[in-house]
C-alpha positions as CSV (number, residue, x, y, z in Angstrom):
1,M,-0.1,0.2,0.0
2,R,1.2,3.6,-0.8
3,S,1.9,6.1,2.1
4,R,-0.5,9.1,2.6
5,S,2.1,11.5,1.4
6,Q,2.4,9.5,-1.9
7,R,-1.2,9.6,-2.4
8,R,-1.3,13.2,-1.9
9,H,1.6,13.5,-4.5
10,R,-0.5,11.3,-7.0
11,T,-3.5,13.4,-6.5
12,R,-1.9,16.3,-7.4
13,A,-0.8,14.7,-10.5
14,A,-4.1,13.4,-11.4
15,I,-5.8,16.5,-11.6
16,G,-3.8,17.5,-14.5
17,I,-0.7,19.0,-13.3
18,G,1.9,19.1,-16.7
19,T,5.4,19.6,-17.1
20,A,6.7,23.0,-15.7
21,T,8.0,24.2,-19.2
22,A,4.7,23.7,-20.8
23,L,2.7,25.4,-18.2
24,L,5.0,28.3,-17.7
25,S,4.9,28.9,-21.5
26,A,1.3,28.7,-21.4
27,C,0.8,31.0,-18.7
28,A,3.0,33.9,-20.2
29,G,1.4,37.2,-20.2
30,A,-0.9,36.8,-17.5
31,G,0.8,37.9,-14.4
32,S,1.7,35.4,-11.8
33,L,0.1,37.1,-8.8
34,G,-3.4,38.1,-10.6
35,T,-4.2,41.6,-11.8
36,G,-6.0,42.9,-8.9
37,G,-7.6,46.4,-9.0
38,D,-10.6,46.5,-11.5
39,T,-9.7,43.5,-13.7
40,I,-10.3,39.9,-13.2
41,N,-8.8,37.0,-14.7
42,I,-10.7,34.1,-16.2
43,L,-9.6,30.9,-17.6
44,M,-11.9,28.9,-19.8
45,V,-12.6,26.1,-22.2
46,N,-12.9,27.4,-25.8
47,N,-16.6,25.9,-26.3
48,P,-18.7,28.0,-28.6
49,Q,-20.7,29.3,-25.5
50,M,-17.8,30.6,-24.0
51,V,-16.7,32.3,-27.4
52,E,-20.0,34.2,-27.4
53,L,-19.5,35.0,-23.6
54,Q,-16.3,36.9,-24.7
55,K,-18.1,38.8,-27.1
56,L,-20.7,40.0,-24.7
57,T,-18.8,40.8,-21.6
58,A,-17.1,44.2,-22.4
59,K,-20.3,45.6,-24.3
60,H,-22.7,44.6,-21.2
61,F,-20.9,43.4,-18.0
62,T,-18.0,45.9,-18.0
63,K,-20.1,48.8,-19.3
64,E,-22.5,48.3,-16.2
65,T,-20.0,47.4,-13.7
66,G,-16.6,48.9,-14.5
67,I,-14.9,45.6,-14.2
68,K,-12.8,44.3,-16.9
69,V,-12.5,40.9,-17.6
70,K,-9.3,39.1,-19.0
71,F,-10.1,35.8,-20.6
72,T,-7.8,32.9,-21.3
73,T,-9.3,30.3,-23.6
74,L,-7.8,26.7,-24.3
75,P,-9.0,23.6,-25.7
76,E,-10.6,21.2,-23.0
77,N,-7.5,19.0,-22.2
78,D,-5.0,21.9,-22.1
79,V,-7.3,24.2,-20.0
80,R,-7.8,21.3,-17.4
81,D,-3.9,21.2,-17.3
82,K,-3.5,24.8,-16.6
83,I,-6.7,24.9,-14.2
84,G,-5.1,21.9,-12.1
85,Q,-1.8,23.6,-11.9
86,D,-3.2,27.2,-10.7
87,F,-5.7,25.9,-8.3
88,A,-3.5,23.3,-6.7
89,N,-0.8,25.6,-6.1
90,Q,-3.3,28.1,-5.1
91,A,-1.4,30.6,-7.4
92,G,-4.1,33.3,-7.7
93,Q,-3.3,33.8,-11.5
94,Y,-6.7,33.2,-12.4
95,D,-9.7,34.4,-10.4
96,A,-12.0,31.7,-11.5
97,A,-12.2,29.0,-14.2
98,T,-14.4,26.7,-15.7
99,I,-14.5,23.5,-13.9
100,S,-17.0,20.6,-13.9
101,N,-18.9,18.5,-11.5
102,Y,-16.0,16.2,-11.7
103,E,-13.4,18.7,-10.3
104,A,-15.8,20.7,-8.0
105,P,-16.1,18.1,-5.1
106,I,-12.4,17.2,-5.1
107,Y,-11.2,21.0,-5.6
108,A,-13.6,21.8,-2.7
109,K,-12.4,19.0,-0.5
110,N,-8.6,20.3,-1.0
111,E,-9.9,23.8,0.0
112,W,-8.9,25.3,-3.5
113,L,-12.5,26.9,-4.1
114,E,-14.3,29.7,-2.3
115,P,-17.7,28.4,-1.1
116,L,-20.4,30.5,-2.8
117,D,-23.3,30.3,-0.3
118,R,-22.7,33.7,1.4
119,Y,-23.0,35.1,-2.1
120,T,-26.1,33.7,-3.2
121,K,-27.7,34.0,0.0
122,K,-27.2,38.0,-0.5
123,D,-27.9,38.1,-4.3
124,K,-31.5,37.3,-4.4
125,A,-31.7,38.3,-8.0
126,F,-29.3,35.2,-9.0
127,D,-32.3,32.8,-7.6
128,Q,-30.2,29.8,-6.7
129,E,-33.4,27.6,-6.2
130,D,-34.0,27.9,-10.0
131,I,-30.6,26.0,-10.7
132,L,-31.7,22.6,-11.6
133,P,-31.4,20.1,-8.5
134,S,-29.2,17.6,-10.2
135,L,-26.5,20.2,-11.0
136,R,-26.8,21.8,-7.7
137,E,-26.2,18.6,-6.2
138,S,-23.4,17.6,-8.2
139,L,-21.4,21.1,-7.4
140,T,-22.0,20.7,-3.7
141,G,-19.1,19.7,-1.5
142,E,-19.3,16.9,1.4
143,D,-19.7,19.9,3.7
144,G,-23.3,20.8,2.0
145,K,-21.8,24.1,0.6
146,M,-22.0,24.9,-3.2
147,Y,-18.6,25.5,-4.6
148,A,-19.4,26.3,-8.2
149,Q,-22.1,27.8,-10.3
150,P,-23.1,26.1,-13.7
151,F,-22.9,28.2,-16.9
152,Y,-24.5,25.5,-18.8
153,G,-25.5,21.9,-18.1
154,E,-25.7,19.0,-20.4
155,S,-26.7,15.4,-20.6
156,S,-25.9,13.1,-23.8
157,F,-28.3,12.1,-26.7
158,L,-28.2,10.9,-30.1
159,M,-28.6,13.4,-33.0
160,Y,-29.4,12.6,-36.7
161,R,-30.3,13.8,-40.0
162,K,-34.1,13.5,-40.3
163,D,-33.9,14.4,-44.0
164,V,-31.2,11.8,-44.7
165,F,-33.2,9.2,-42.9
166,E,-36.4,9.9,-44.8
167,E,-34.6,9.9,-48.3
168,K,-33.0,6.5,-47.3
169,G,-36.2,5.1,-45.7
170,L,-34.7,4.8,-42.3
171,K,-36.9,5.3,-39.0
172,M,-35.2,6.3,-35.8
173,P,-36.7,4.5,-32.7
174,A,-38.0,6.7,-29.8
175,K,-35.7,5.1,-27.6
176,P,-33.0,3.3,-29.6
177,T,-30.8,0.8,-28.4
178,W,-27.1,0.7,-29.4
179,H,-27.3,-2.3,-31.5
180,E,-30.2,-0.5,-33.7
181,V,-28.0,2.6,-33.8
182,A,-25.2,0.4,-35.4
183,D,-27.5,-1.1,-37.9
184,L,-28.7,2.3,-38.7
185,A,-25.2,3.6,-39.3
186,A,-24.4,1.0,-41.5
187,K,-27.5,1.9,-43.6
188,A,-26.9,5.7,-43.4
189,D,-23.0,5.3,-44.5
190,G,-22.6,7.0,-47.6
191,A,-26.0,8.3,-48.0
192,E,-24.4,11.5,-49.3
193,K,-21.1,12.2,-50.7
194,G,-18.5,12.0,-48.1
195,M,-21.1,11.1,-45.4
196,K,-20.3,8.6,-42.8
197,G,-22.9,6.8,-40.7
198,I,-21.8,8.2,-37.2
199,C,-19.5,10.3,-35.4
200,L,-17.9,9.2,-32.1
201,R,-15.2,10.6,-29.9
202,G,-11.9,8.7,-30.5
203,L,-9.6,11.7,-29.2
204,P,-7.9,10.8,-26.1
205,G,-8.7,12.4,-22.9
206,W,-11.0,11.4,-20.0
207,G,-13.2,14.4,-20.9
208,E,-13.2,13.5,-24.5
209,M,-13.1,9.9,-25.8
210,I,-13.9,8.4,-22.2
211,A,-17.1,10.5,-21.5
212,P,-19.3,8.7,-24.4
213,L,-17.5,5.4,-23.9
214,T,-18.1,5.0,-20.3
215,S,-21.9,6.2,-20.7
216,M,-22.0,3.0,-23.1
217,V,-20.0,0.7,-21.0
218,N,-22.6,1.7,-18.1
219,T,-25.6,0.3,-20.3
220,F,-23.7,-2.8,-21.3
221,G,-23.6,-3.8,-17.8
222,G,-20.0,-2.8,-17.1
223,T,-18.2,-0.4,-14.7
224,W,-14.7,0.8,-14.1
225,F,-14.7,-0.4,-10.3
226,D,-16.8,-2.4,-8.6
227,K,-18.7,-1.4,-5.2
228,D,-15.2,-2.3,-3.5
229,Y,-13.0,-0.4,-6.0
230,K,-11.9,-3.7,-7.7
231,A,-11.0,-2.7,-11.3
232,K,-13.3,-4.4,-13.8
233,L,-11.9,-3.3,-17.2
234,T,-11.4,-6.7,-18.7
235,D,-14.7,-8.0,-17.5
236,P,-17.4,-8.9,-19.8
237,G,-19.5,-5.8,-19.7
238,F,-16.6,-3.4,-20.0
239,R,-15.1,-5.3,-22.7
240,K,-18.4,-5.8,-25.0
241,A,-19.0,-2.1,-24.8
242,T,-15.4,-1.2,-25.9
243,E,-15.5,-3.6,-28.7
244,F,-18.6,-2.3,-29.8
245,Y,-17.6,1.2,-29.8
246,V,-14.3,0.6,-31.6
247,K,-15.9,-1.6,-34.4
248,L,-18.7,1.0,-34.9
249,V,-16.4,3.9,-35.1
250,R,-13.9,2.0,-37.2
251,E,-16.6,0.6,-39.6
252,H,-19.0,3.5,-40.0
253,G,-17.3,6.6,-38.2
254,E,-15.6,9.5,-39.1
255,A,-12.2,9.8,-41.0
256,G,-9.4,10.4,-38.6
257,A,-11.4,9.0,-35.7
258,A,-8.5,8.6,-33.3
259,Q,-8.0,12.4,-33.4
260,S,-11.8,13.3,-33.5
261,G,-13.0,14.9,-30.2
262,Y,-16.4,16.9,-29.5
263,A,-15.2,19.9,-31.6
264,E,-14.6,17.5,-34.7
265,C,-17.8,15.8,-34.5
266,L,-19.8,19.0,-34.3
267,N,-18.1,20.3,-37.4
268,N,-18.7,16.9,-39.2
269,M,-22.4,17.1,-38.3
270,T,-22.6,20.7,-39.3
271,Q,-21.0,20.2,-42.4
272,G,-22.9,17.1,-43.4
273,K,-20.3,14.7,-43.2
274,S,-22.0,12.3,-40.4
275,A,-25.5,11.2,-40.5
276,M,-25.7,10.5,-36.7
277,W,-23.6,11.9,-33.7
278,Y,-24.0,10.5,-30.0
279,D,-22.7,13.3,-27.8
280,A,-23.5,16.3,-25.5
281,T,-26.9,17.8,-25.5
282,A,-25.0,21.2,-25.9
283,G,-24.3,20.5,-29.4
284,A,-27.8,21.0,-30.4
285,G,-27.4,24.9,-29.8
286,S,-24.7,25.0,-32.5
287,L,-26.6,22.6,-34.8
288,E,-29.9,24.8,-34.7
289,A,-28.0,28.2,-34.7
290,A,-29.3,30.8,-37.2
291,K,-26.5,30.2,-39.6
292,S,-26.2,26.6,-39.2
293,P,-26.3,24.8,-42.6
294,V,-28.2,22.0,-40.9
295,K,-30.7,24.0,-38.9
296,G,-33.9,22.3,-38.8
297,K,-32.7,19.0,-40.3
298,I,-31.7,17.4,-37.2
299,G,-33.6,14.8,-35.0
300,Y,-32.8,14.1,-31.4
301,V,-33.5,11.1,-29.2
302,P,-32.5,10.0,-25.9
303,A,-29.0,8.4,-25.4
304,P,-29.0,4.6,-26.8
305,T,-29.5,1.7,-24.1
306,V,-28.6,-2.0,-23.8
307,K,-29.5,-3.2,-20.2
308,T,-30.4,0.3,-18.6
309,E,-33.6,2.1,-18.9
310,S,-31.5,5.3,-19.8
311,S,-27.8,6.1,-20.1
312,G,-27.4,9.9,-20.6
313,W,-24.5,11.6,-18.6
314,L,-24.5,14.5,-16.5
315,Y,-22.2,17.4,-16.8
316,T,-21.6,21.1,-16.3
317,W,-19.3,23.6,-17.1
318,A,-19.3,25.7,-14.0
319,W,-17.5,28.9,-12.6
320,G,-15.3,28.0,-9.7
321,L,-13.7,30.8,-7.5
322,Q,-10.4,30.3,-6.6
323,K,-9.7,30.6,-2.8
324,A,-6.6,32.5,-3.5
325,S,-8.4,35.4,-5.4
326,R,-7.7,38.7,-4.6
327,N,-10.7,39.8,-6.5
328,K,-13.4,37.4,-4.7
329,D,-16.3,40.0,-4.7
330,K,-15.7,41.5,-8.1
331,T,-15.3,37.7,-9.5
332,W,-18.9,36.9,-7.9
333,K,-20.3,39.6,-9.8
334,F,-18.9,38.3,-13.2
335,I,-20.2,34.8,-12.3
336,S,-23.4,35.9,-11.2
337,W,-23.9,37.8,-14.5
338,A,-22.6,34.9,-16.5
339,S,-25.0,32.5,-14.9
340,S,-28.0,34.6,-14.8
341,K,-31.2,34.8,-16.3
342,E,-30.4,38.1,-17.5
343,Y,-27.3,36.6,-19.5
344,E,-29.5,34.0,-21.0
345,R,-32.0,36.5,-22.7
346,L,-29.2,38.4,-23.9
347,V,-27.6,35.6,-25.6
348,G,-31.0,34.8,-27.0
349,E,-31.6,38.4,-28.4
350,E,-27.9,38.8,-29.5
351,F,-27.0,35.5,-31.0
352,G,-30.5,33.7,-31.3
353,W,-32.4,31.5,-28.8
354,A,-30.7,28.0,-29.9
355,N,-27.7,29.5,-28.6
356,V,-28.7,30.1,-24.9
357,P,-26.3,28.3,-22.4
358,A,-29.2,26.2,-21.1
359,G,-29.5,23.3,-19.1
360,K,-28.9,24.8,-16.0
361,R,-32.0,26.7,-15.0
362,A,-35.4,25.3,-14.6
363,S,-36.9,28.7,-15.9
364,T,-35.2,28.5,-19.1
365,Y,-37.6,26.0,-20.3
366,D,-40.4,28.4,-19.7
367,I,-39.3,31.2,-21.9
368,P,-41.5,31.4,-24.9
369,Q,-38.8,32.5,-27.5
370,Y,-36.4,29.5,-26.0
371,K,-39.6,27.0,-26.1
372,K,-40.2,27.9,-29.9
373,T,-36.5,27.7,-31.0
374,A,-35.6,24.7,-29.0
375,G,-38.7,22.9,-29.8
376,A,-36.6,20.0,-31.4
377,F,-34.2,19.5,-28.5
378,G,-35.1,21.6,-25.5
379,E,-37.5,19.0,-23.9
380,V,-35.3,15.9,-24.6
381,T,-32.3,17.9,-22.9
382,R,-34.2,19.0,-20.0
383,K,-35.6,15.3,-19.5
384,A,-32.0,13.8,-20.1
385,I,-30.3,16.2,-17.4
386,T,-33.3,15.8,-14.7
387,E,-33.3,12.0,-15.0
388,A,-29.6,11.5,-15.1
389,D,-28.5,9.5,-12.0
390,P,-24.9,9.7,-11.1
391,R,-25.4,7.4,-8.0
392,D,-26.8,4.5,-9.8
393,P,-25.9,4.6,-13.6
394,G,-25.4,1.0,-14.2
395,V,-26.8,-2.5,-13.3
396,Q,-24.4,-3.0,-10.2
397,E,-23.6,-0.7,-7.1
398,R,-20.8,1.8,-7.3
399,P,-18.1,2.7,-5.3
400,T,-18.8,6.6,-5.6
401,I,-20.7,8.8,-7.9
402,G,-20.3,9.7,-11.7
403,I,-21.9,8.5,-14.8
404,Q,-19.1,9.3,-17.8
405,F,-16.6,9.5,-14.9
406,V,-15.2,8.1,-11.5
407,D,-15.3,10.8,-8.9
408,I,-12.0,10.3,-7.5
409,P,-8.9,12.5,-8.1
410,E,-6.8,9.7,-9.6
411,F,-9.6,9.3,-12.6
412,S,-8.4,12.1,-14.7
413,D,-5.0,10.7,-15.2
414,L,-6.3,7.1,-15.3
415,G,-9.1,7.9,-17.9
416,T,-6.6,9.7,-19.9
417,K,-4.1,6.8,-20.1
418,V,-6.7,4.4,-20.9
419,S,-8.2,6.7,-23.7
420,Q,-4.6,6.8,-25.2
421,E,-4.7,3.0,-25.4
422,L,-8.1,2.7,-26.7
423,S,-7.4,5.5,-29.3
424,A,-4.6,3.5,-30.4
425,A,-7.1,0.6,-31.2
426,I,-9.5,2.7,-33.1
427,A,-6.1,4.0,-35.2
428,G,-5.5,0.4,-36.0
429,R,-2.1,0.0,-33.7
430,Q,-3.2,-2.6,-31.4
431,S,-6.1,-4.7,-30.5
432,V,-9.0,-4.1,-28.2
433,D,-7.9,-7.0,-26.1
434,T,-4.4,-5.6,-26.0
435,A,-5.6,-2.1,-24.9
436,L,-7.9,-3.2,-22.3
437,K,-5.2,-5.7,-20.5
438,K,-3.0,-2.5,-20.3
439,S,-5.8,-0.5,-19.0
440,Q,-6.6,-3.0,-16.4
441,Q,-3.2,-3.1,-15.0
442,L,-3.6,0.9,-14.8
443,A,-6.7,0.6,-12.9
444,E,-5.5,-2.0,-10.6
445,E,-2.8,0.6,-9.5
446,I,-5.9,2.7,-8.1
447,S,-7.4,-0.3,-6.6
448,E,-4.6,-0.9,-4.2
449,D,-5.4,2.5,-2.5
450,Y,-9.0,2.2,-2.6
451,E,-10.3,-1.3,-2.1
452,G,-12.8,-1.6,0.5
453,R,-13.3,2.2,0.7
454,G,-16.6,2.3,-1.2
455,R,-19.5,4.2,-0.4
């Protein structure tokens, strides 16, 4: 067994601390001690919703409050590394960052985040009770305090080209199984020039490929760890799901699948290169945007299943306020604005109601303009988020919460390493069997520390 100090060291590595050279290079120009004064530093993922936030901030938030916001945006894998370093060291370089419901409880336990309850109690206009219960719970620490506020929430579902299916005489079931999806992918493959049957993430990263794969593992009857933290990556459920996933994407998936993540699949779907896409519900906003070439052509159905009633994941990009920030009150004003009802309406008016960073507030689904624009996907999304059960996502008892991840610090490192092995299988560089045997060994190293400590 490893010592307590060794575990702490590995925990810090697991939350994404990269090499010193790469991180120092990435941090250049931001100022090592934060900005102070009337400027706050925000570090965030470069998803479309955040890009729109940048465009609106100076024109509205800064104009109203006088607080300037300096943004640093990076791809998902890169931003996790940078956030991990800055928050773990409590460097205070960034006042707030986009973290997920995976990091929030872990960061809270390590006292890297400022509890937000004192702000929400005073800020009545924010309306904390309007935040969907499943997201509130997922961002709450063991002490019962809320440590992050969601910018948008998501589950997962299957998106498909209604027009292509109609032309090919294909029918999408109201609640498809994965085997039905595989059959449809084969029939839709080549329906239009350059079009593949489906797009699935193959890009390494625990927040990339592992997210859809793990939701598939759950519904196939598999799990990363049993209730006692024994590793189960070579058990039948995990193996069958992985073989199915790799076979499906290799035979009917996008070109360059081993390097395709959320952004690449979104582009493929938007550009008519994929007939189906299983991924985050947040993708619908971009597909239905005013200038999207596939607007109105997409159908949305629940995440495919095999042995479970549902299989959608639960995820949120949320604002975490760093405990070391010297600008906490000003940063809260930004967080409150960016996650507010007011901001959602602003996005709807400026960019179109399909672009609203939804999935976090109950009131969003009562806005007439949003209901009209999001008619194809809004209710499917809301239902997927509210029905997601991170405490019981599969067919067997789990040691901790999490649908598309295992909520332990080591999972970010483990998931990424496993994804590298499986991505190599998608690329044809090794067999699934070899990839899973290597992955099982990696997971067993975690089991040594955790066996018998399940909830």
